[in-house]
VEXDREN-2710 file (C-alpha; in Angstrom, 1 decimal):
% VEXDREN-2710
k/r/px/py/pz
1/UNK/-10.6/60.3/26.7
2/UNK/-7.9/58.9/28.9
3/UNK/-9.5/55.4/28.8
4/UNK/-9.3/55.4/25.0
5/UNK/-5.7/56.3/24.9
6/UNK/-4.6/53.2/26.8
7/UNK/-5.4/50.7/24.1
8/UNK/-4.0/52.9/21.4
9/UNK/-0.7/53.1/23.4
10/UNK/-0.7/49.4/23.7
11/UNK/-1.2/48.9/20.0
12/UNK/1.5/51.3/19.2
13/UNK/3.8/49.5/21.6
14/UNK/3.0/46.2/20.0
15/UNK/3.6/47.5/16.5
16/UNK/6.9/49.0/17.7
17/UNK/8.0/45.6/19.1
18/UNK/7.1/44.0/15.7
19/UNK/9.0/46.6/13.7
20/UNK/12.0/46.5/16.1
21/UNK/12.4/42.7/15.7
22/UNK/11.9/42.9/11.9
23/UNK/14.5/45.6/11.6
24/UNK/17.0/44.1/14.0
25/UNK/19.9/42.4/12.4
26/UNK/20.5/40.3/15.5
27/UNK/16.8/39.1/15.7
28/UNK/16.8/38.4/11.9
29/UNK/19.9/36.3/12.3
30/UNK/18.4/34.4/15.3
31/UNK/15.1/33.7/13.5
32/UNK/16.6/32.7/10.2
33/UNK/19.2/30.5/11.9
34/UNK/16.4/28.9/13.9
35/UNK/14.5/28.1/10.7
36/UNK/17.7/26.8/9.1
37/UNK/18.2/24.5/12.0
38/UNK/14.7/23.2/11.9
39/UNK/14.8/22.6/8.1
40/UNK/18.2/20.9/8.6
41/UNK/16.8/18.7/11.3
42/UNK/13.9/17.6/9.0
43/UNK/16.4/17.0/6.2
44/UNK/18.6/14.9/8.4
45/UNK/15.8/12.8/9.7
46/UNK/14.6/12.2/6.1
47/UNK/18.1/11.0/5.1
48/UNK/18.2/8.7/8.1
49/UNK/14.8/7.2/7.2
50/UNK/16.0/6.7/3.6
51/UNK/19.1/4.9/4.8
52/UNK/17.1/2.8/7.2
53/UNK/14.8/1.6/4.5
54/UNK/17.6/1.0/2.1
55/UNK/19.5/-1.1/4.7
56/UNK/16.3/-3.1/5.4
57/UNK/15.1/-3.7/1.9
58/UNK/17.9/-2.8/-0.6
59/UNK/16.5/-5.2/-3.2
60/UNK/13.4/-3.1/-3.9
61/UNK/15.2/-0.2/-5.6
62/UNK/13.7/3.3/-5.7
63/UNK/10.2/2.8/-4.3
64/UNK/7.7/5.7/-3.8
65/UNK/8.6/5.7/-0.1
66/UNK/12.4/6.0/-0.8
67/UNK/11.8/8.8/-3.4
68/UNK/9.6/10.7/-0.9
69/UNK/12.3/10.6/1.8
70/UNK/15.0/11.6/-0.7
71/UNK/13.0/14.6/-1.9
72/UNK/12.2/15.6/1.6
73/UNK/16.0/15.5/2.4
74/UNK/16.8/17.5/-0.7
75/UNK/14.0/20.1/-0.4
76/UNK/14.5/20.8/3.3
77/UNK/18.3/20.7/2.9
78/UNK/18.1/23.4/0.3
79/UNK/15.7/25.5/2.4
80/UNK/18.2/25.3/5.3
81/UNK/21.1/26.5/3.1
82/UNK/19.0/29.4/1.8
83/UNK/18.3/30.6/5.3
84/UNK/21.9/30.2/6.3
85/UNK/23.2/32.2/3.3
86/UNK/20.3/34.6/2.9
87/UNK/22.6/37.7/3.0
88/UNK/24.7/36.3/0.2
89/UNK/21.6/35.5/-1.9
90/UNK/20.5/39.1/-1.6
91/UNK/23.7/40.1/-3.4
92/UNK/23.4/37.6/-6.3
93/UNK/23.1/39.2/-9.8
94/UNK/21.2/39.0/-12.0
95/UNK/18.1/39.2/-9.7
96/UNK/16.4/36.4/-11.6
97/UNK/18.8/33.9/-10.0
98/UNK/17.4/35.0/-6.6
99/UNK/13.9/34.2/-7.8
100/UNK/15.0/30.8/-9.0
101/UNK/16.8/29.9/-5.7
102/UNK/13.8/31.0/-3.7
103/UNK/11.1/29.4/-5.9
104/UNK/12.7/26.1/-6.8
105/UNK/12.4/24.5/-3.3
106/UNK/8.7/25.3/-3.3
107/UNK/8.3/23.5/-6.6
108/UNK/10.2/20.5/-5.3
109/UNK/8.1/20.6/-2.2
110/UNK/5.0/20.4/-4.3
111/UNK/6.4/17.4/-6.2
112/UNK/7.3/15.7/-2.9
113/UNK/3.8/15.7/-1.5
114/UNK/2.2/15.1/-4.9
115/UNK/3.9/11.7/-4.6
116/UNK/1.7/11.0/-1.6
117/UNK/-1.4/12.1/-3.4
118/UNK/-0.4/9.8/-6.3
119/UNK/0.0/6.8/-3.9
120/UNK/-3.3/7.4/-2.3
121/UNK/-5.0/7.8/-5.6
122/UNK/-3.5/4.5/-6.8
123/UNK/-4.8/2.5/-3.8
124/UNK/-8.2/4.2/-4.0
125/UNK/-8.6/3.3/-7.7
126/UNK/-7.5/-0.3/-7.0
127/UNK/-10.1/-0.6/-4.2
128/UNK/-12.7/0.6/-6.7
129/UNK/-11.4/-1.9/-9.4
130/UNK/-10.5/1.1/-11.6
131/UNK/-7.5/1.0/-13.8
132/UNK/-4.5/2.9/-12.4
133/UNK/-2.6/2.9/-15.7
134/UNK/-3.2/6.6/-16.3
135/UNK/-2.3/7.9/-12.8
136/UNK/1.5/8.0/-13.1
137/UNK/1.5/9.6/-16.6
138/UNK/-1.0/12.1/-15.1
139/UNK/1.4/12.8/-12.2
140/UNK/4.3/13.3/-14.6
141/UNK/2.3/15.5/-16.8
142/UNK/1.0/17.7/-14.0
143/UNK/4.6/18.2/-12.7
144/UNK/5.9/18.9/-16.2
145/UNK/3.3/21.5/-16.8
146/UNK/3.9/23.2/-13.4
147/UNK/7.6/23.3/-14.0
148/UNK/7.2/24.5/-17.6
149/UNK/5.0/27.4/-16.5
150/UNK/7.4/28.3/-13.7
151/UNK/10.4/28.3/-16.1
152/UNK/8.4/30.5/-18.5
153/UNK/7.6/32.9/-15.6
154/UNK/11.3/33.0/-14.7
155/UNK/12.2/33.8/-18.3
156/UNK/9.7/36.6/-18.4
157/UNK/10.9/38.0/-15.1
158/UNK/14.5/38.0/-16.5
159/UNK/13.4/39.5/-19.8
160/UNK/11.3/42.3/-18.1
161/UNK/11.0/42.2/-14.3
162/UNK/7.8/44.2/-14.0
163/UNK/5.6/44.2/-10.9
164/UNK/2.7/42.4/-12.8
165/UNK/4.9/39.5/-13.5
166/UNK/6.1/39.2/-9.9
167/UNK/2.4/39.2/-8.8
168/UNK/1.5/36.6/-11.5
169/UNK/4.4/34.4/-10.3
170/UNK/3.1/34.5/-6.7
171/UNK/-0.5/33.8/-7.8
172/UNK/0.8/30.8/-9.7
173/UNK/2.5/29.4/-6.6
174/UNK/-0.7/30.0/-4.7
175/UNK/-2.6/28.0/-7.4
176/UNK/-0.2/25.1/-7.2
177/UNK/-0.6/25.0/-3.4
178/UNK/-4.4/25.0/-3.7
179/UNK/-4.2/22.2/-6.2
180/UNK/-2.1/20.2/-3.8
181/UNK/-4.5/20.9/-0.9
182/UNK/-7.5/19.8/-3.0
183/UNK/-5.6/16.6/-3.9
184/UNK/-5.1/15.7/-0.3
185/UNK/-8.7/16.6/0.6
186/UNK/-10.0/14.5/-2.3
187/UNK/-8.0/11.3/-2.0
188/UNK/-7.1/11.5/1.7
189/UNK/-10.8/12.1/2.5
190/UNK/-11.9/9.3/0.2
191/UNK/-9.5/6.8/1.8
192/UNK/-10.6/7.9/5.3
193/UNK/-14.2/7.4/4.5
194/UNK/-13.6/4.1/2.8
195/UNK/-11.5/2.8/5.6
196/UNK/-14.2/3.6/8.1
197/UNK/-16.5/1.2/6.3
198/UNK/-14.2/-1.7/7.1
199/UNK/-14.3/-3.5/10.4
200/UNK/-11.7/-2.3/13.0
201/UNK/-10.7/-5.1/15.2
202/UNK/-7.8/-3.7/17.2
203/UNK/-6.4/-0.6/18.8
204/UNK/-3.5/-0.6/16.2
205/UNK/-6.0/-0.5/13.4
206/UNK/-8.1/2.2/15.1
207/UNK/-4.8/4.2/15.5
208/UNK/-4.1/3.9/11.8
209/UNK/-7.6/5.1/11.0
210/UNK/-6.8/8.2/13.1
211/UNK/-3.5/8.7/11.4
212/UNK/-5.0/8.9/7.9
213/UNK/-7.3/11.6/9.2
214/UNK/-4.4/13.4/10.8
215/UNK/-2.2/13.2/7.7
216/UNK/-5.0/14.4/5.4
217/UNK/-6.0/17.2/7.7
218/UNK/-2.5/18.6/8.3
219/UNK/-1.5/18.4/4.6
220/UNK/-4.7/20.0/3.4
221/UNK/-4.5/22.8/5.9
222/UNK/-0.8/23.5/5.4
223/UNK/-1.1/23.8/1.6
224/UNK/-4.3/25.8/2.0
225/UNK/-2.5/28.2/4.4
226/UNK/0.4/28.4/1.9
227/UNK/-2.1/29.3/-0.8
228/UNK/-3.8/32.0/1.3
229/UNK/-0.5/33.6/2.4
230/UNK/0.9/33.6/-1.1
231/UNK/-2.2/35.4/-2.4
232/UNK/-1.9/37.9/0.5
233/UNK/1.7/38.4/-0.3
234/UNK/1.1/39.0/-4.0
235/UNK/-1.2/42.0/-3.5
236/UNK/0.1/43.4/-0.2
237/UNK/3.7/44.5/-0.3
238/UNK/3.7/45.1/3.5
239/UNK/3.0/41.4/4.0
240/UNK/5.8/40.2/1.8
241/UNK/6.8/36.7/2.7
242/UNK/9.8/36.2/0.5
243/UNK/12.4/34.2/2.5
244/UNK/14.7/37.2/2.9
245/UNK/12.2/39.7/4.3
246/UNK/10.0/40.0/7.4
247/UNK/11.6/37.4/9.7
248/UNK/8.7/37.2/12.2
249/UNK/6.1/36.4/9.5
250/UNK/8.6/34.0/7.9
251/UNK/9.2/32.2/11.2
252/UNK/5.4/31.7/11.9
253/UNK/4.6/30.9/8.3
254/UNK/7.4/28.3/7.7
255/UNK/7.2/26.8/11.1
256/UNK/3.5/26.1/10.9
257/UNK/2.9/25.4/7.2
258/UNK/6.2/23.7/6.1
259/UNK/8.5/22.7/8.9
260/UNK/5.7/21.2/11.0
261/UNK/4.3/19.4/7.9
262/UNK/7.6/18.1/6.8
263/UNK/8.7/16.8/10.2
264/UNK/5.3/15.2/10.7
265/UNK/5.5/13.5/7.3
266/UNK/9.0/12.2/7.9
267/UNK/7.9/10.4/11.0
268/UNK/4.4/9.3/9.8
269/UNK/4.8/8.6/6.1
270/UNK/5.4/4.9/6.8
271/UNK/2.4/4.9/9.1
272/UNK/0.3/6.6/6.4
273/UNK/1.3/3.9/3.9
274/UNK/0.4/1.2/6.4
275/UNK/-2.9/2.9/7.1
276/UNK/-3.8/3.2/3.4
277/UNK/-2.9/-0.4/2.9
278/UNK/-5.2/-1.4/5.7
279/UNK/-8.0/0.1/3.7
280/UNK/-7.4/-2.7/1.1
281/UNK/-6.0/-5.2/3.6
282/UNK/-2.8/-5.1/1.6
283/UNK/0.0/-2.9/0.4
284/UNK/3.2/-3.2/-1.3
285/UNK/4.5/0.0/0.1
286/UNK/3.9/-0.6/3.8
287/UNK/5.3/-4.1/3.6
288/UNK/8.4/-2.9/1.9
289/UNK/9.1/-1.1/5.2
290/UNK/8.5/-4.1/7.3
291/UNK/8.7/-7.3/5.3
292/UNK/11.8/-8.6/3.5
293/UNK/13.1/-11.9/2.1
294/UNK/16.1/-11.5/4.3
295/UNK/14.2/-11.3/7.6
296/UNK/15.5/-14.6/9.0
297/UNK/19.0/-14.4/7.5
298/UNK/20.6/-13.8/10.9
299/UNK/17.9/-14.9/13.4
300/UNK/17.2/-18.3/11.7
301/UNK/19.3/-19.0/8.6
302/UNK/18.0/-22.6/8.5
303/UNK/14.4/-21.5/8.3
304/UNK/13.8/-21.6/4.6
305/UNK/15.6/-24.8/4.0
306/UNK/13.8/-26.5/6.8
307/UNK/10.4/-25.4/5.5
308/UNK/11.4/-26.5/2.0
309/UNK/12.4/-29.9/3.0
310/UNK/9.2/-30.5/5.0
311/UNK/7.0/-29.2/2.1
312/UNK/8.7/-31.5/-0.4
313/UNK/8.3/-34.4/1.9
314/UNK/4.6/-33.7/2.3
315/UNK/3.9/-33.2/-1.4
316/UNK/5.9/-36.2/-2.3
317/UNK/3.5/-38.3/-0.1
318/UNK/0.4/-36.6/-1.5
319/UNK/0.5/-34.5/-4.7
320/UNK/-2.7/-32.8/-3.8
321/UNK/-1.1/-31.3/-0.8
322/UNK/0.6/-28.7/-3.0
323/UNK/-2.7/-27.2/-3.9
324/UNK/-3.9/-27.5/-0.3
325/UNK/-0.9/-25.5/1.0
326/UNK/-1.4/-22.8/-1.6
327/UNK/-5.1/-22.6/-0.7
328/UNK/-4.3/-22.3/3.1
329/UNK/-2.2/-19.2/2.4
330/UNK/-5.0/-17.8/0.2
331/UNK/-7.7/-18.5/2.8
332/UNK/-5.6/-17.0/5.6
333/UNK/-4.7/-13.8/3.8
334/UNK/-8.2/-13.0/2.5
335/UNK/-9.7/-12.9/6.1
336/UNK/-8.1/-10.5/8.6
337/UNK/-4.9/-10.4/6.6
338/UNK/-1.9/-12.8/6.4
339/UNK/-1.7/-13.5/10.2
340/UNK/-2.2/-17.3/10.5
341/UNK/-5.6/-16.7/12.2
342/UNK/-6.9/-19.5/10.1
343/UNK/-4.7/-22.0/11.9
344/UNK/-6.2/-21.3/15.3
345/UNK/-8.5/-24.0/16.7
346/UNK/-11.5/-23.5/19.0
347/UNK/-10.4/-22.4/22.5
348/UNK/-11.6/-20.1/25.2
349/UNK/-12.4/-16.8/23.6
350/UNK/-11.6/-18.1/20.1
351/UNK/-14.1/-19.5/17.5
352/UNK/-12.0/-21.1/14.8
353/UNK/-12.2/-19.9/11.3
354/UNK/-11.8/-23.5/10.2
355/UNK/-15.4/-24.3/11.1
356/UNK/-16.8/-21.6/8.7
357/UNK/-18.5/-23.1/5.7
358/UNK/-16.0/-21.7/3.2
359/UNK/-13.1/-23.4/5.1
360/UNK/-14.8/-26.5/6.4
361/UNK/-15.1/-28.2/2.9
362/UNK/-12.0/-26.8/1.2
363/UNK/-9.2/-25.8/3.5
364/UNK/-6.9/-28.7/4.6
365/UNK/-3.3/-29.4/5.3
366/UNK/-3.3/-28.0/8.9
367/UNK/-1.3/-31.0/10.1
368/UNK/1.4/-30.4/7.5
369/UNK/1.8/-26.8/8.8
370/UNK/2.0/-28.1/12.4
371/UNK/4.7/-30.6/11.3
372/UNK/6.7/-27.8/9.5
373/UNK/6.4/-25.6/12.6
374/UNK/7.6/-28.3/14.8
375/UNK/10.7/-28.8/12.6
376/UNK/11.4/-25.1/12.5
377/UNK/11.0/-24.8/16.3
378/UNK/13.7/-27.4/16.7
379/UNK/16.3/-25.3/14.9
380/UNK/15.0/-21.8/15.9
381/UNK/12.5/-21.8/18.8
382/UNK/10.2/-18.9/19.0
383/UNK/11.6/-17.1/15.9
384/UNK/9.7/-18.0/12.8
385/UNK/6.0/-17.1/12.7
386/UNK/3.2/-19.4/11.4
387/UNK/2.1/-16.7/9.0
388/UNK/5.5/-16.7/7.4
389/UNK/5.5/-20.5/7.2
390/UNK/2.2/-20.4/5.3
391/UNK/3.6/-17.9/2.8
392/UNK/6.9/-19.9/2.3
393/UNK/5.0/-23.3/2.1
394/UNK/2.8/-21.9/-0.7
395/UNK/5.8/-20.8/-2.7
396/UNK/7.7/-24.1/-2.2
397/UNK/4.6/-26.1/-3.1
398/UNK/4.2/-24.3/-6.4
399/UNK/7.8/-24.7/-7.3
400/UNK/7.8/-28.5/-6.4
401/UNK/4.9/-29.3/-8.8
402/UNK/6.4/-27.3/-11.7
403/UNK/5.0/-23.9/-11.1
404/UNK/6.6/-20.5/-10.7
405/UNK/8.7/-19.4/-7.7
406/UNK/9.1/-16.0/-6.2
407/UNK/10.8/-14.2/-3.3
408/UNK/8.7/-14.4/-0.2
409/UNK/8.8/-11.3/1.9
410/UNK/9.1/-12.3/5.6
411/UNK/8.6/-10.7/9.0
412/UNK/4.8/-11.3/9.6
413/UNK/3.6/-12.1/13.1
414/UNK/0.8/-14.3/14.2
415/UNK/-2.6/-13.1/15.3
416/UNK/-3.9/-13.7/18.8
417/UNK/-7.5/-13.7/17.5
418/UNK/-9.6/-15.4/14.9
419/UNK/-12.0/-13.6/12.6
420/UNK/-15.7/-14.1/13.2
421/UNK/-17.7/-16.2/10.8
422/UNK/-19.4/-13.2/9.3
423/UNK/-16.1/-11.8/8.2
424/UNK/-15.1/-15.2/6.7
425/UNK/-18.3/-15.4/4.8
426/UNK/-18.0/-11.9/3.5
427/UNK/-14.3/-12.0/2.4
428/UNK/-13.7/-15.5/1.0
429/UNK/-14.8/-16.1/-2.5
430/UNK/-16.8/-19.3/-3.1
431/UNK/-17.3/-21.7/-6.0
432/UNK/-20.8/-20.2/-6.8
433/UNK/-19.7/-16.6/-7.1
434/UNK/-20.5/-14.7/-10.3
435/UNK/-18.0/-12.5/-12.0
436/UNK/-19.1/-9.2/-10.2
437/UNK/-18.9/-10.9/-6.9
438/UNK/-15.4/-12.2/-7.6
439/UNK/-14.2/-8.8/-8.7
440/UNK/-15.6/-7.2/-5.5
441/UNK/-14.1/-9.9/-3.3
442/UNK/-10.6/-9.4/-4.8
443/UNK/-10.9/-5.6/-4.9
444/UNK/-11.7/-5.6/-1.2
445/UNK/-8.2/-7.0/-0.6
446/UNK/-6.6/-4.5/-2.9
447/UNK/-6.1/-7.1/-5.7
448/UNK/-6.8/-6.1/-9.3
449/UNK/-8.7/-7.9/-12.0
450/UNK/-5.4/-9.1/-13.4
451/UNK/-4.4/-10.5/-10.0
452/UNK/-7.8/-12.3/-9.8
453/UNK/-7.4/-14.0/-13.1
454/UNK/-3.8/-15.0/-12.4
455/UNK/-4.5/-16.3/-8.9
456/UNK/-7.5/-18.3/-10.2
457/UNK/-4.9/-20.2/-12.3
458/UNK/-3.9/-22.0/-9.1
459/UNK/-6.9/-24.3/-9.9
460/UNK/-4.6/-25.9/-12.4
461/UNK/-3.8/-28.3/-9.5
462/UNK/-6.0/-29.7/-6.7
463/UNK/-9.4/-31.2/-6.4
464/UNK/-13.0/-30.0/-5.6
465/UNK/-15.8/-31.8/-3.8
466/UNK/-19.0/-32.8/-5.7
467/UNK/-21.1/-30.3/-3.6
468/UNK/-19.2/-27.4/-5.1
469/UNK/-19.8/-28.3/-8.8
470/UNK/-23.0/-30.3/-8.8
471/UNK/-25.2/-27.4/-9.9
472/UNK/-22.8/-26.5/-12.7
473/UNK/-22.6/-30.0/-14.3
474/UNK/-26.4/-30.5/-14.1
475/UNK/-27.9/-27.1/-14.8
476/UNK/-25.5/-24.8/-16.6
477/UNK/-25.5/-24.4/-20.4
478/UNK/-22.0/-23.2/-20.8
479/UNK/-20.3/-26.5/-20.2
480/UNK/-18.9/-29.1/-22.6
481/UNK/-21.5/-32.0/-22.7
482/UNK/-18.8/-34.7/-22.6
483/UNK/-17.0/-33.1/-19.7
484/UNK/-20.3/-32.8/-17.8
485/UNK/-21.2/-36.4/-18.5
486/UNK/-17.9/-37.6/-17.2
487/UNK/-18.3/-35.6/-14.0
488/UNK/-21.8/-36.8/-13.4
489/UNK/-20.6/-40.5/-13.2
490/UNK/-19.2/-39.8/-9.7
491/UNK/-21.3/-36.9/-8.6
492/UNK/-25.0/-37.8/-8.4
493/UNK/-27.7/-35.2/-8.8
494/UNK/-29.1/-35.9/-5.4
495/UNK/-27.9/-33.2/-2.9
496/UNK/-27.6/-35.9/-0.2
497/UNK/-25.4/-38.3/-2.1
498/UNK/-21.6/-38.0/-2.9
499/UNK/-21.1/-34.5/-1.6
500/UNK/-17.5/-35.1/-0.6
501/UNK/-16.6/-37.1/-3.7
502/UNK/-13.5/-35.5/-5.3
503/UNK/-12.8/-34.5/-8.9
504/UNK/-9.6/-32.9/-10.3
505/UNK/-10.0/-29.2/-11.2
506/UNK/-7.8/-29.8/-14.2
507/UNK/-8.7/-33.1/-16.0
508/UNK/-5.7/-33.1/-18.3
509/UNK/-2.7/-32.4/-16.0
510/UNK/-4.2/-32.5/-12.5
511/UNK/-0.9/-32.9/-10.7
512/UNK/1.2/-30.3/-12.6
513/UNK/1.2/-26.6/-12.3
514/UNK/0.8/-25.3/-15.8
515/UNK/-1.5/-23.1/-17.9
516/UNK/-3.9/-25.9/-18.9
517/UNK/-6.5/-24.4/-16.5
518/UNK/-7.1/-21.6/-19.0
519/UNK/-7.2/-23.9/-22.0
520/UNK/-10.0/-25.8/-20.1
521/UNK/-12.0/-22.6/-19.8
522/UNK/-11.8/-22.0/-23.5
523/UNK/-13.2/-25.5/-24.1
524/UNK/-16.0/-24.9/-21.5
525/UNK/-14.4/-27.4/-19.2
526/UNK/-14.0/-25.3/-16.1
527/UNK/-15.2/-27.4/-13.2
528/UNK/-16.4/-24.6/-10.9
529/UNK/-18.9/-21.9/-11.8
530/UNK/-16.5/-19.3/-10.4
531/UNK/-13.9/-20.6/-12.9
532/UNK/-15.9/-20.7/-16.1
533/UNK/-17.3/-17.1/-15.5
534/UNK/-13.8/-15.8/-16.1
535/UNK/-14.3/-16.6/-19.8
536/UNK/-16.4/-13.5/-20.4
537/UNK/-16.3/-10.8/-23.0
538/UNK/-14.0/-7.9/-22.5
539/UNK/-10.5/-7.7/-20.8
540/UNK/-11.0/-10.6/-18.4
541/UNK/-11.8/-13.0/-21.2
542/UNK/-8.9/-11.6/-23.1
543/UNK/-6.6/-12.4/-20.2
544/UNK/-7.8/-16.0/-20.1
545/UNK/-7.0/-16.4/-23.7
546/UNK/-3.6/-14.7/-23.3
547/UNK/-2.6/-17.0/-20.4
548/UNK/-3.8/-20.1/-22.4
549/UNK/-1.2/-19.3/-25.0
550/UNK/1.6/-17.9/-22.9
551/UNK/2.5/-19.9/-19.8
552/UNK/5.5/-17.8/-19.0
553/UNK/3.3/-14.7/-18.7
554/UNK/0.9/-16.6/-16.5
555/UNK/3.7/-17.8/-14.2
556/UNK/5.2/-14.2/-13.9
557/UNK/1.8/-12.7/-13.2
558/UNK/0.9/-15.4/-10.7
559/UNK/4.1/-15.0/-8.8
560/UNK/3.6/-11.2/-8.7
561/UNK/0.0/-11.6/-7.5
562/UNK/1.1/-14.1/-4.8
563/UNK/3.6/-11.5/-3.5
564/UNK/0.9/-8.9/-3.5
565/UNK/-1.5/-11.2/-1.7
566/UNK/1.1/-12.0/0.9
567/UNK/1.2/-8.2/1.7
568/UNK/-2.4/-8.1/2.8
569/UNK/-2.5/-6.5/6.3
570/UNK/0.4/-8.3/7.9
571/UNK/1.1/-7.9/11.6
572/UNK/4.6/-6.6/12.1
573/UNK/6.7/-5.0/14.8
574/UNK/5.2/-5.6/18.3
575/UNK/1.7/-6.5/17.0
576/UNK/0.6/-10.1/17.5
577/UNK/3.1/-12.8/18.5
578/UNK/5.2/-15.6/17.2
579/UNK/3.2/-18.7/18.2
580/UNK/5.1/-21.7/19.5
581/UNK/2.3/-24.0/18.2
582/UNK/0.3/-22.7/15.2
583/UNK/-3.1/-24.0/16.4
584/UNK/-3.1/-22.2/19.7
585/UNK/-2.0/-18.8/21.0
586/UNK/1.0/-18.6/23.4
END
């Protein structure tokens, strides 16, 4: 009998301690002030992050990332104030105002993290070549419905504050939290599984693979915990978790399921975006945090003018070089990201990408990039990366031959490794690809069908070797007979003759960047098989027809696609290096 009384005594002591803390005004003040300080800290960090991003890239306006940090600042700031002024809130009349003050931060918290689910859903759909046009309206609609239901519940509570309505309100909050948890599980899990299927070449990328799992897990568990506790709260009055009651439960609940989550998200949201973009080898969002057109304004103000002068000089000597420099940027970004790995020559431990079949017959202009780098090194040694030179040279080449221009985001660093030939073979589209293969190749880089059709328009300038179009002009039925006959004059049917003989991709205006490429496709005069397959039934064929009639639209979409392509998996921060010579590592 004595032995059984010991644990009972211990349990009673433990419960007395719990009740003593809960009923102690002093302990209540300490706990709630601690929570207020934690929420205030998270809010302050979110505001600092917002200002840092705005100072770095003010020209991008209110991006998803900036909105996220602003909402985090707002939500956690309000939470902090509620805990500070909790005693005053208890005295507010009518009582419905208390409900609004206590519930509204929770709704805003849902909206804040629904933004991240939206972002992940967008990049997942882009990776699967699925239209994302309906995602943002869906996001707005879901939030509108959630807020409308909550306002209706508030009104009913004001009209007749019965216990059933209070329970219903809490169950609604639990449902919203469960919905958010499932959103993170669905799209975060999908991104994690998709990312694992891509090759991981560095510790940095392995780290980002871990981060997406971490972010998905913590967000899912925190919203699930919130759901469970709200359900428990709804039916067990003794377990009430309203922010003005039961300080111990409050401290544990908010510390684990909200403060921890918010603080983790403030510090890792940028990493999560980088990680998700790694999935597609691109991202607009992550690059907004690291790449900016103003990157060299202070460190090398002469960089852009020096590159422009060198590009114009090279293209003036050989008009074809404009197409070659655009192609170099394309071939570099599609394999291992925009990191100038394509420029590396064979060396100890490095097998050059230049020797891969897709590059050996088509990529050229390396000596021009070396010349540009040499000129830039004279004015700013060790500052401007070869990856950025490739991006700027492509833009300046397009502009010089009459094409569109765009703001190039800068700040990339150079890879210290080259991709293996298998990766080159997998990732670079070739002249013999069919439409499905092209769509898959571009989707792998996070580029949409629209991006694919617009970027293909770069074939309005440049030339192709006989070996890349021989099969088309001799065997394919969807080709203009006169056009085929003209091309056959310099490209014999024998596979051992004339392989390197060149022909312009655009017969009419081969040296000018215009929309004649699409007009050629309508006339079945596309030189490459991979060009002519774009004239298909459905939306892709419709885009070809649209661009053939609207050069301004083509120019705008091409520029946007080039910016997007330039965001494919860049190395930033301390990753990689800035090479002194583009063809060798330092």
